[in-house]
N, CA, C and O atoms as a GROMACS GRO file, in nm:
protein
  460
    1MET      N    1   0.098  -0.058  -1.671
    1MET     CA    2   0.196  -0.090  -1.570
    1MET      C    3   0.134  -0.187  -1.468
    1MET      O    4   0.017  -0.175  -1.431
    2LYS      N    5   0.214  -0.282  -1.426
    2LYS     CA    6   0.173  -0.376  -1.322
    2LYS      C    7   0.278  -0.370  -1.213
    2LYS      O    8   0.394  -0.407  -1.235
    3LYS      N    9   0.238  -0.323  -1.096
    3LYS     CA   10   0.335  -0.304  -0.988
    3LYS      C   11   0.272  -0.339  -0.854
    3LYS      O   12   0.153  -0.318  -0.832
    4ILE      N   13   0.355  -0.394  -0.766
    4ILE     CA   14   0.309  -0.426  -0.631
    4ILE      C   15   0.408  -0.367  -0.531
    4ILE      O   16   0.528  -0.396  -0.534
    5TYR      N   17   0.354  -0.285  -0.442
    5TYR     CA   18   0.431  -0.232  -0.330
    5TYR      C   19   0.397  -0.322  -0.212
    5TYR      O   20   0.281  -0.337  -0.174
    6TYR      N   21   0.499  -0.382  -0.154
    6TYR     CA   22   0.475  -0.478  -0.046
    6TYR      C   23   0.591  -0.475   0.052
    6TYR      O   24   0.688  -0.401   0.034
    7LEU      N   25   0.580  -0.554   0.156
    7LEU     CA   26   0.685  -0.568   0.256
    7LEU      C   27   0.728  -0.714   0.258
    7LEU      O   28   0.648  -0.802   0.291
    8LYS      N   29   0.852  -0.739   0.222
    8LYS     CA   30   0.903  -0.876   0.212
    8LYS      C   31   0.893  -0.952   0.344
    8LYS      O   32   0.876  -1.074   0.344
    9THR      N   33   0.903  -0.880   0.456
    9THR     CA   34   0.898  -0.946   0.586
    9THR      C   35   0.757  -0.963   0.640
    9THR      O   36   0.738  -1.014   0.751
   10CYS      N   37   0.658  -0.922   0.563
   10CYS     CA   38   0.518  -0.933   0.605
   10CYS      C   39   0.460  -1.066   0.556
   10CYS      O   40   0.452  -1.090   0.436
   11ASN      N   41   0.421  -1.150   0.650
   11ASN     CA   42   0.365  -1.281   0.613
   11ASN      C   43   0.240  -1.269   0.528
   11ASN      O   44   0.220  -1.348   0.436
   12THR      N   45   0.157  -1.170   0.558
   12THR     CA   46   0.035  -1.151   0.480
   12THR      C   47   0.068  -1.115   0.336
   12THR      O   48   0.007  -1.168   0.243
   13CYS      N   49   0.164  -1.025   0.317
   13CYS     CA   50   0.204  -0.986   0.181
   13CYS      C   51   0.257  -1.106   0.103
   13CYS      O   52   0.219  -1.127  -0.012
   14THR      N   53   0.345  -1.185   0.165
   14THR     CA   54   0.402  -1.299   0.093
   14THR      C   55   0.296  -1.404   0.062
   14THR      O   56   0.299  -1.467  -0.043
   15ARG      N   57   0.202  -1.423   0.154
   15ARG     CA   58   0.091  -1.517   0.128
   15ARG      C   59   0.008  -1.471   0.010
   15ARG      O   60  -0.030  -1.552  -0.075
   16ILE      N   61  -0.021  -1.342   0.005
   16ILE     CA   62  -0.103  -1.287  -0.104
   16ILE      C   63  -0.030  -1.299  -0.238
   16ILE      O   64  -0.091  -1.334  -0.340
   17LEU      N   65   0.099  -1.271  -0.239
   17LEU     CA   66   0.176  -1.285  -0.363
   17LEU      C   67   0.171  -1.428  -0.415
   17LEU      O   68   0.155  -1.450  -0.535
   18LYS      N   69   0.183  -1.526  -0.325
   18LYS     CA   70   0.174  -1.666  -0.365
   18LYS      C   71   0.034  -1.699  -0.415
   18LYS      O   72   0.017  -1.767  -0.517
   19GLU      N   73  -0.066  -1.650  -0.344
   19GLU     CA   74  -0.205  -1.677  -0.379
   19GLU      C   75  -0.240  -1.621  -0.518
   19GLU      O   76  -0.314  -1.683  -0.594
   20LEU      N   77  -0.185  -1.505  -0.549
   20LEU     CA   78  -0.213  -1.441  -0.677
   20LEU      C   79  -0.130  -1.499  -0.791
   20LEU      O   80  -0.159  -1.474  -0.909
   21ASN      N   81  -0.027  -1.577  -0.757
   21ASN     CA   82   0.058  -1.638  -0.857
   21ASN      C   83   0.109  -1.533  -0.957
   21ASN      O   84   0.087  -1.543  -1.077
   22ILE      N   85   0.175  -1.433  -0.903
   22ILE     CA   86   0.222  -1.318  -0.979
   22ILE      C   87   0.322  -1.360  -1.086
   22ILE      O   88   0.412  -1.440  -1.060
   23ASP      N   89   0.305  -1.306  -1.207
   23ASP     CA   90   0.397  -1.340  -1.316
   23ASP      C   91   0.506  -1.234  -1.330
   23ASP      O   92   0.512  -1.137  -1.254
   24LYS      N   93   0.592  -1.254  -1.430
   24LYS     CA   94   0.707  -1.166  -1.449
   24LYS      C   95   0.670  -1.026  -1.500
   24LYS      O   96   0.754  -0.937  -1.502
   25GLU      N   97   0.545  -1.007  -1.540
   25GLU     CA   98   0.501  -0.875  -1.586
   25GLU      C   99   0.495  -0.775  -1.471
   25GLU      O  100   0.500  -0.654  -1.494
   26PHE      N  101   0.484  -0.824  -1.349
   26PHE     CA  102   0.472  -0.737  -1.233
   26PHE      C  103   0.609  -0.691  -1.184
   26PHE      O  104   0.705  -0.768  -1.180
   27ILE      N  105   0.616  -0.564  -1.147
   27ILE     CA  106   0.734  -0.509  -1.081
   27ILE      C  107   0.703  -0.514  -0.932
   27ILE      O  108   0.601  -0.462  -0.887
   28LEU      N  109   0.791  -0.577  -0.855
   28LEU     CA  110   0.773  -0.586  -0.711
   28LEU      C  111   0.867  -0.488  -0.643
   28LEU      O  112   0.987  -0.484  -0.673
   29GLN      N  113   0.814  -0.409  -0.551
   29GLN     CA  114   0.896  -0.315  -0.476
   29GLN      C  115   0.879  -0.338  -0.328
   29GLN      O  116   0.772  -0.312  -0.271
   30ASP      N  117   0.985  -0.386  -0.265
   30ASP     CA  118   0.986  -0.403  -0.119
   30ASP      C  119   1.006  -0.264  -0.059
   30ASP      O  120   1.113  -0.206  -0.071
   31ILE      N  121   0.902  -0.212   0.006
   31ILE     CA  122   0.904  -0.073   0.051
   31ILE      C  123   1.000  -0.048   0.168
   31ILE      O  124   1.026   0.067   0.203
   32LYS      N  125   1.051  -0.154   0.228
   32LYS     CA  126   1.149  -0.135   0.335
   32LYS      C  127   1.288  -0.114   0.276
   32LYS      O  128   1.361  -0.025   0.320
   33SER      N  129   1.326  -0.194   0.178
   33SER     CA  130   1.459  -0.183   0.119
   33SER      C  131   1.464  -0.078   0.008
   33SER      O  132   1.570  -0.024  -0.022
   34GLU      N  133   1.350  -0.049  -0.051
   34GLU     CA  134   1.341   0.053  -0.156
   34GLU      C  135   1.223   0.146  -0.124
   34GLU      O  136   1.112   0.125  -0.173
   35PRO      N  137   1.248   0.248  -0.042
   35PRO     CA  138   1.138   0.336   0.003
   35PRO      C  139   1.060   0.400  -0.112
   35PRO      O  140   1.112   0.424  -0.221
   36ILE      N  141   0.935   0.427  -0.083
   36ILE     CA  142   0.846   0.492  -0.180
   36ILE      C  143   0.892   0.636  -0.202
   36ILE      O  144   0.928   0.706  -0.107
   37THR      N  145   0.892   0.678  -0.326
   37THR     CA  146   0.928   0.816  -0.359
   37THR      C  147   0.803   0.904  -0.353
   37THR      O  148   0.690   0.854  -0.353
   38VAL      N  149   0.825   1.034  -0.349
   38VAL     CA  150   0.714   1.129  -0.350
   38VAL      C  151   0.631   1.108  -0.477
   38VAL      O  152   0.508   1.106  -0.472
   39LYS      N  153   0.698   1.092  -0.590
   39LYS     CA  154   0.630   1.073  -0.719
   39LYS      C  155   0.543   0.947  -0.717
   39LYS      O  156   0.429   0.949  -0.763
   40GLN      N  157   0.597   0.837  -0.664
   40GLN     CA  158   0.520   0.713  -0.658
   40GLN      C  159   0.397   0.729  -0.570
   40GLN      O  160   0.288   0.684  -0.605
   41LEU      N  161   0.414   0.795  -0.455
   41LEU     CA  162   0.302   0.814  -0.364
   41LEU      C  163   0.196   0.904  -0.428
   41LEU      O  164   0.076   0.881  -0.413
   42GLU      N  165   0.239   1.006  -0.498
   42GLU     CA  166   0.144   1.095  -0.566
   42GLU      C  167   0.068   1.021  -0.676
   42GLU      O  168  -0.051   1.047  -0.696
   43GLU      N  169   0.134   0.929  -0.746
   43GLU     CA  170   0.066   0.847  -0.847
   43GLU      C  171  -0.038   0.757  -0.781
   43GLU      O  172  -0.149   0.741  -0.833
   44MET      N  173  -0.003   0.698  -0.666
   44MET     CA  174  -0.098   0.614  -0.593
   44MET      C  175  -0.218   0.696  -0.548
   44MET      O  176  -0.332   0.650  -0.556
   45GLN      N  177  -0.192   0.818  -0.502
   45GLN     CA  178  -0.300   0.905  -0.454
   45GLN      C  179  -0.395   0.941  -0.568
   45GLN      O  180  -0.516   0.946  -0.547
   46LEU      N  181  -0.342   0.965  -0.686
   46LEU     CA  182  -0.428   0.996  -0.801
   46LEU      C  183  -0.523   0.880  -0.831
   46LEU      O  184  -0.640   0.901  -0.862
   47LEU      N  185  -0.472   0.758  -0.822
   47LEU     CA  186  -0.554   0.640  -0.850
   47LEU      C  187  -0.654   0.610  -0.738
   47LEU      O  188  -0.766   0.568  -0.763
   48SER      N  189  -0.612   0.634  -0.613
   48SER     CA  190  -0.698   0.598  -0.500
   48SER      C  191  -0.793   0.710  -0.459
   48SER      O  192  -0.898   0.684  -0.400
   49GLY      N  193  -0.757   0.835  -0.491
   49GLY     CA  194  -0.843   0.947  -0.456
   49GLY      C  195  -0.802   1.022  -0.330
   49GLY      O  196  -0.843   1.136  -0.310
   50SER      N  197  -0.720   0.957  -0.245
   50SER     CA  198  -0.676   1.026  -0.124
   50SER      C  199  -0.556   0.954  -0.063
   50SER      O  200  -0.533   0.836  -0.087
   51TYR      N  201  -0.482   1.029   0.016
   51TYR     CA  202  -0.371   0.968   0.091
   51TYR      C  203  -0.425   0.886   0.207
   51TYR      O  204  -0.364   0.787   0.248
   52GLU      N  205  -0.539   0.929   0.260
   52GLU     CA  206  -0.597   0.854   0.373
   52GLU      C  207  -0.632   0.712   0.332
   52GLU      O  208  -0.621   0.620   0.412
   53ALA      N  209  -0.675   0.692   0.206
   53ALA     CA  210  -0.709   0.558   0.157
   53ALA      C  211  -0.586   0.467   0.156
   53ALA      O  212  -0.599   0.345   0.164
   54LEU      N  213  -0.468   0.526   0.145
   54LEU     CA  214  -0.344   0.451   0.140
   54LEU      C  215  -0.282   0.430   0.279
   54LEU      O  216  -0.187   0.354   0.294
   55PHE      N  217  -0.337   0.497   0.378
   55PHE     CA  218  -0.280   0.502   0.512
   55PHE      C  219  -0.332   0.386   0.597
   55PHE      O  220  -0.452   0.358   0.601
   56SER      N  221  -0.239   0.320   0.665
   56SER     CA  222  -0.278   0.208   0.752
   56SER      C  223  -0.299   0.255   0.895
   56SER      O  224  -0.205   0.299   0.962
   57LYS      N  225  -0.422   0.246   0.940
   57LYS     CA  226  -0.453   0.281   1.078
   57LYS      C  227  -0.431   0.160   1.170
   57LYS      O  228  -0.455   0.168   1.290
   58ARG      N  229  -0.386   0.050   1.112
   58ARG     CA  230  -0.356  -0.070   1.191
   58ARG      C  231  -0.207  -0.077   1.228
   58ARG      O  232  -0.166  -0.166   1.302
   59ALA      N  233  -0.129   0.017   1.177
   59ALA     CA  234   0.014   0.019   1.205
   59ALA      C  235   0.040   0.040   1.354
   59ALA      O  236  -0.029   0.117   1.420
   60LYS      N  237   0.140  -0.030   1.406
   60LYS     CA  238   0.175  -0.018   1.547
   60LYS      C  239   0.211   0.127   1.582
   60LYS      O  240   0.173   0.177   1.688
   61LEU      N  241   0.283   0.194   1.493
   61LEU     CA  242   0.322   0.333   1.516
   61LEU      C  243   0.201   0.426   1.527
   61LEU      O  244   0.205   0.526   1.598
   62TYR      N  245   0.094   0.393   1.456
   62TYR     CA  246  -0.028   0.474   1.462
   62TYR      C  247  -0.079   0.480   1.605
   62TYR      O  248  -0.118   0.586   1.655
   63LYS      N  249  -0.079   0.365   1.671
   63LYS     CA  250  -0.124   0.358   1.810
   63LYS      C  251  -0.022   0.423   1.904
   63LYS      O  252  -0.057   0.498   1.995
   64GLU      N  253   0.107   0.391   1.880
   64GLU     CA  254   0.213   0.443   1.967
   64GLU      C  255   0.220   0.597   1.964
   64GLU      O  256   0.247   0.660   2.066
   65MET      N  257   0.195   0.655   1.847
   65MET     CA  258   0.202   0.800   1.832
   65MET      C  259   0.069   0.868   1.866
   65MET      O  260   0.056   0.990   1.859
   66ASP      N  261  -0.031   0.786   1.902
   66ASP     CA  262  -0.164   0.836   1.938
   66ASP      C  263  -0.224   0.923   1.827
   66ASP      O  264  -0.283   1.028   1.853
   67LEU      N  265  -0.208   0.877   1.703
   67LEU     CA  266  -0.255   0.955   1.588
   67LEU      C  267  -0.407   0.956   1.575
   67LEU      O  268  -0.464   1.046   1.513
   68LYS      N  269  -0.473   0.856   1.634
   68LYS     CA  270  -0.619   0.851   1.623
   68LYS      C  271  -0.686   0.968   1.694
   68LYS      O  272  -0.800   1.003   1.664
   69ASN      N  273  -0.615   1.028   1.788
   69ASN     CA  274  -0.670   1.142   1.861
   69ASN      C  275  -0.625   1.276   1.803
   69ASN      O  276  -0.644   1.381   1.864
   70GLN      N  277  -0.566   1.271   1.685
   70GLN     CA  278  -0.526   1.394   1.618
   70GLN      C  279  -0.612   1.414   1.495
   70GLN      O  280  -0.664   1.318   1.438
   71ASP      N  281  -0.628   1.538   1.455
   71ASP     CA  282  -0.707   1.572   1.336
   71ASP      C  283  -0.614   1.573   1.215
   71ASP      O  284  -0.562   1.678   1.177
   72LEU      N  285  -0.594   1.456   1.155
   72LEU     CA  286  -0.501   1.443   1.043
   72LEU      C  287  -0.564   1.491   0.912
   72LEU      O  288  -0.680   1.462   0.883
   73GLN      N  289  -0.486   1.565   0.836
   73GLN     CA  290  -0.528   1.614   0.705
   73GLN      C  291  -0.455   1.531   0.598
   73GLN      O  292  -0.366   1.453   0.630
   74GLU      N  293  -0.494   1.549   0.472
   74GLU     CA  294  -0.432   1.476   0.362
   74GLU      C  295  -0.279   1.492   0.363
   74GLU      O  296  -0.206   1.394   0.345
   75ARG      N  297  -0.231   1.615   0.384
   75ARG     CA  298  -0.086   1.638   0.383
   75ARG      C  299  -0.017   1.559   0.495
   75ARG      O  300   0.097   1.515   0.480
   76ASP      N  301  -0.088   1.542   0.608
   76ASP     CA  302  -0.032   1.464   0.719
   76ASP      C  303  -0.019   1.317   0.682
   76ASP      O  304   0.084   1.254   0.706
   77TYR      N  305  -0.126   1.261   0.623
   77TYR     CA  306  -0.121   1.121   0.580
   77TYR      C  307  -0.006   1.099   0.483
   77TYR      O  308   0.068   1.002   0.493
   78LYS      N  309   0.008   1.191   0.387
   78LYS     CA  310   0.116   1.181   0.288
   78LYS      C  311   0.252   1.181   0.358
   78LYS      O  312   0.336   1.096   0.328
   79GLN      N  313   0.272   1.274   0.448
   79GLN     CA  314   0.402   1.286   0.514
   79GLN      C  315   0.433   1.164   0.600
   79GLN      O  316   0.546   1.117   0.601
   80TYR      N  317   0.334   1.114   0.672
   80TYR     CA  318   0.358   0.995   0.755
   80TYR      C  319   0.396   0.875   0.670
   80TYR      O  320   0.486   0.798   0.706
   81ILE      N  321   0.329   0.857   0.557
   81ILE     CA  322   0.362   0.745   0.467
   81ILE      C  323   0.504   0.760   0.414
   81ILE      O  324   0.578   0.662   0.406
   82LEU      N  325   0.541   0.881   0.378
   82LEU     CA  326   0.677   0.904   0.327
   82LEU      C  327   0.782   0.887   0.438
   82LEU      O  328   0.893   0.842   0.411
   83ASP      N  329   0.746   0.924   0.560
   83ASP     CA  330   0.840   0.916   0.672
   83ASP      C  331   0.868   0.772   0.715
   83ASP      O  332   0.980   0.739   0.753
   84HIS      N  333   0.766   0.686   0.709
   84HIS     CA  334   0.785   0.548   0.757
   84HIS      C  335   0.697   0.452   0.678
   84HIS      O  336   0.575   0.469   0.670
   85TYR      N  337   0.760   0.352   0.620
   85TYR     CA  338   0.691   0.255   0.534
   85TYR      C  339   0.574   0.185   0.602
   85TYR      O  340   0.480   0.143   0.534
   86THR      N  341   0.577   0.173   0.733
   86THR     CA  342   0.472   0.099   0.804
   86THR      C  343   0.335   0.165   0.791
   86THR      O  344   0.232   0.101   0.813
   87PHE      N  345   0.332   0.294   0.754
   87PHE     CA  346   0.204   0.363   0.742
   87PHE      C  347   0.134   0.337   0.608
   87PHE      O  348   0.018   0.377   0.590
   88LEU      N  349   0.200   0.271   0.515
   88LEU     CA  350   0.134   0.237   0.389
   88LEU      C  351   0.055   0.108   0.408
   88LEU      O  352   0.109   0.007   0.452
   89SER      N  353  -0.072   0.112   0.376
   89SER     CA  354  -0.156  -0.007   0.383
   89SER      C  355  -0.107  -0.103   0.275
   89SER      O  356  -0.099  -0.067   0.158
   90ARG      N  357  -0.074  -0.226   0.315
   90ARG     CA  358  -0.011  -0.317   0.220
   90ARG      C  359  -0.095  -0.441   0.195
   90ARG      O  360  -0.177  -0.481   0.278
   91PRO      N  361  -0.072  -0.501   0.079
   91PRO     CA  362   0.004  -0.452  -0.034
   91PRO      C  363  -0.076  -0.348  -0.114
   91PRO      O  364  -0.198  -0.339  -0.100
   92VAL      N  365  -0.006  -0.272  -0.196
   92VAL     CA  366  -0.072  -0.184  -0.292
   92VAL      C  367  -0.041  -0.244  -0.428
   92VAL      O  368   0.075  -0.256  -0.467
   93ILE      N  369  -0.146  -0.280  -0.499
   93ILE     CA  370  -0.131  -0.345  -0.629
   93ILE      C  371  -0.188  -0.251  -0.735
   93ILE      O  372  -0.303  -0.208  -0.726
   94ILE      N  373  -0.105  -0.220  -0.834
   94ILE     CA  374  -0.148  -0.133  -0.944
   94ILE      C  375  -0.144  -0.215  -1.072
   94ILE      O  376  -0.042  -0.272  -1.109
   95ILE      N  377  -0.258  -0.219  -1.139
   95ILE     CA  378  -0.269  -0.287  -1.268
   95ILE      C  379  -0.329  -0.185  -1.364
   95ILE      O  380  -0.446  -0.150  -1.355
   96ASP      N  381  -0.246  -0.138  -1.456
   96ASP     CA  382  -0.283  -0.032  -1.549
   96ASP      C  383  -0.331   0.090  -1.470
   96ASP      O  384  -0.252   0.151  -1.397
   97ASN      N  385  -0.458   0.128  -1.481
   97ASN     CA  386  -0.508   0.246  -1.409
   97ASN      C  387  -0.596   0.209  -1.290
   97ASN      O  388  -0.676   0.291  -1.244
   98GLN      N  389  -0.582   0.086  -1.241
   98GLN     CA  390  -0.660   0.042  -1.127
   98GLN      C  391  -0.567   0.020  -1.008
   98GLN      O  392  -0.454  -0.027  -1.023
   99ILE      N  393  -0.616   0.056  -0.890
   99ILE     CA  394  -0.536   0.037  -0.769
   99ILE      C  395  -0.616  -0.047  -0.669
   99ILE      O  396  -0.736  -0.029  -0.652
  100PHE      N  397  -0.545  -0.138  -0.605
  100PHE     CA  398  -0.604  -0.224  -0.503
  100PHE      C  399  -0.519  -0.208  -0.378
  100PHE      O  400  -0.398  -0.230  -0.381
  101ILE      N  401  -0.583  -0.171  -0.268
  101ILE     CA  402  -0.510  -0.136  -0.146
  101ILE      C  403  -0.549  -0.229  -0.032
  101ILE      O  404  -0.667  -0.245  -0.001
  102GLY      N  405  -0.448  -0.290   0.030
  102GLY     CA  406  -0.473  -0.369   0.148
  102GLY      C  407  -0.488  -0.517   0.122
  102GLY      O  408  -0.477  -0.564   0.009
  103SER      N  409  -0.515  -0.589   0.230
  103SER     CA  410  -0.514  -0.735   0.225
  103SER      C  411  -0.649  -0.800   0.250
  103SER      O  412  -0.657  -0.920   0.277
  104SER      N  413  -0.756  -0.721   0.243
  104SER     CA  414  -0.887  -0.780   0.269
  104SER      C  415  -0.921  -0.884   0.162
  104SER      O  416  -0.876  -0.875   0.048
  105LYS      N  417  -1.001  -0.979   0.201
  105LYS     CA  418  -1.043  -1.086   0.109
  105LYS      C  419  -1.111  -1.026  -0.015
  105LYS      O  420  -1.088  -1.072  -0.127
  106LYS      N  421  -1.195  -0.926   0.007
  106LYS     CA  422  -1.267  -0.860  -0.102
  106LYS      C  423  -1.170  -0.795  -0.201
  106LYS      O  424  -1.188  -0.805  -0.323
  107THR      N  425  -1.067  -0.730  -0.149
  107THR     CA  426  -0.968  -0.665  -0.235
  107THR      C  427  -0.891  -0.768  -0.317
  107THR      O  428  -0.873  -0.750  -0.437
  108ILE      N  429  -0.847  -0.875  -0.254
  108ILE     CA  430  -0.769  -0.977  -0.324
  108ILE      C  431  -0.855  -1.048  -0.429
  108ILE      O  432  -0.806  -1.080  -0.537
  109GLU      N  433  -0.982  -1.071  -0.400
  109GLU     CA  434  -1.073  -1.131  -0.499
  109GLU      C  435  -1.089  -1.037  -0.618
  109GLU      O  436  -1.097  -1.083  -0.732
  110ALA      N  437  -1.094  -0.908  -0.594
  110ALA     CA  438  -1.107  -0.810  -0.702
  110ALA      C  439  -0.982  -0.811  -0.790
  110ALA      O  440  -0.991  -0.799  -0.912
  111VAL      N  441  -0.866  -0.827  -0.728
  111VAL     CA  442  -0.741  -0.835  -0.805
  111VAL      C  443  -0.744  -0.958  -0.896
  111VAL      O  444  -0.703  -0.951  -1.012
  112LYS      N  445  -0.791  -1.069  -0.843
  112LYS     CA  446  -0.796  -1.194  -0.921
  112LYS      C  447  -0.880  -1.180  -1.047
  112LYS      O  448  -0.851  -1.246  -1.148
  113THR      N  449  -0.982  -1.096  -1.044
  113THR     CA  450  -1.068  -1.081  -1.161
  113THR      C  451  -0.999  -0.998  -1.270
  113THR      O  452  -1.041  -1.002  -1.386
  114VAL      N  453  -0.895  -0.924  -1.234
  114VAL     CA  454  -0.827  -0.836  -1.328
  114VAL      C  455  -0.700  -0.900  -1.386
  114VAL      O  456  -0.660  -0.872  -1.498
  115ILE      N  457  -0.638  -0.986  -1.305
  115ILE     CA  458  -0.510  -1.048  -1.350
  115ILE      C  459  -0.534  -1.140  -1.467
  115ILE      O  460  -0.440  -1.201  -1.518
   0.00000   0.00000   0.00000
């Protein structure tokens, strides 16, 4: 399976999609218009090893809700991601059994070696 969870209104996500020159084999899911399901998030967690790895601590809501001063557990990270798309670190790219999370240069270079 080749799938990308992204946000259509995110400039970084759209830049990365262009940079990767994604082909028709990829399924694109705009997480704002088509929210992530529990099953999809659980599949991502299996590949990444934790919900925290999928969680964006750069999200505006993270700061607004003062979550950095709370003792968040895995179930909390899962629930926050399911409650609001902004908590998913984007993009999440799945190629077969490999997962790439976020927009760092290192992550995108790793994706390029697999595509």
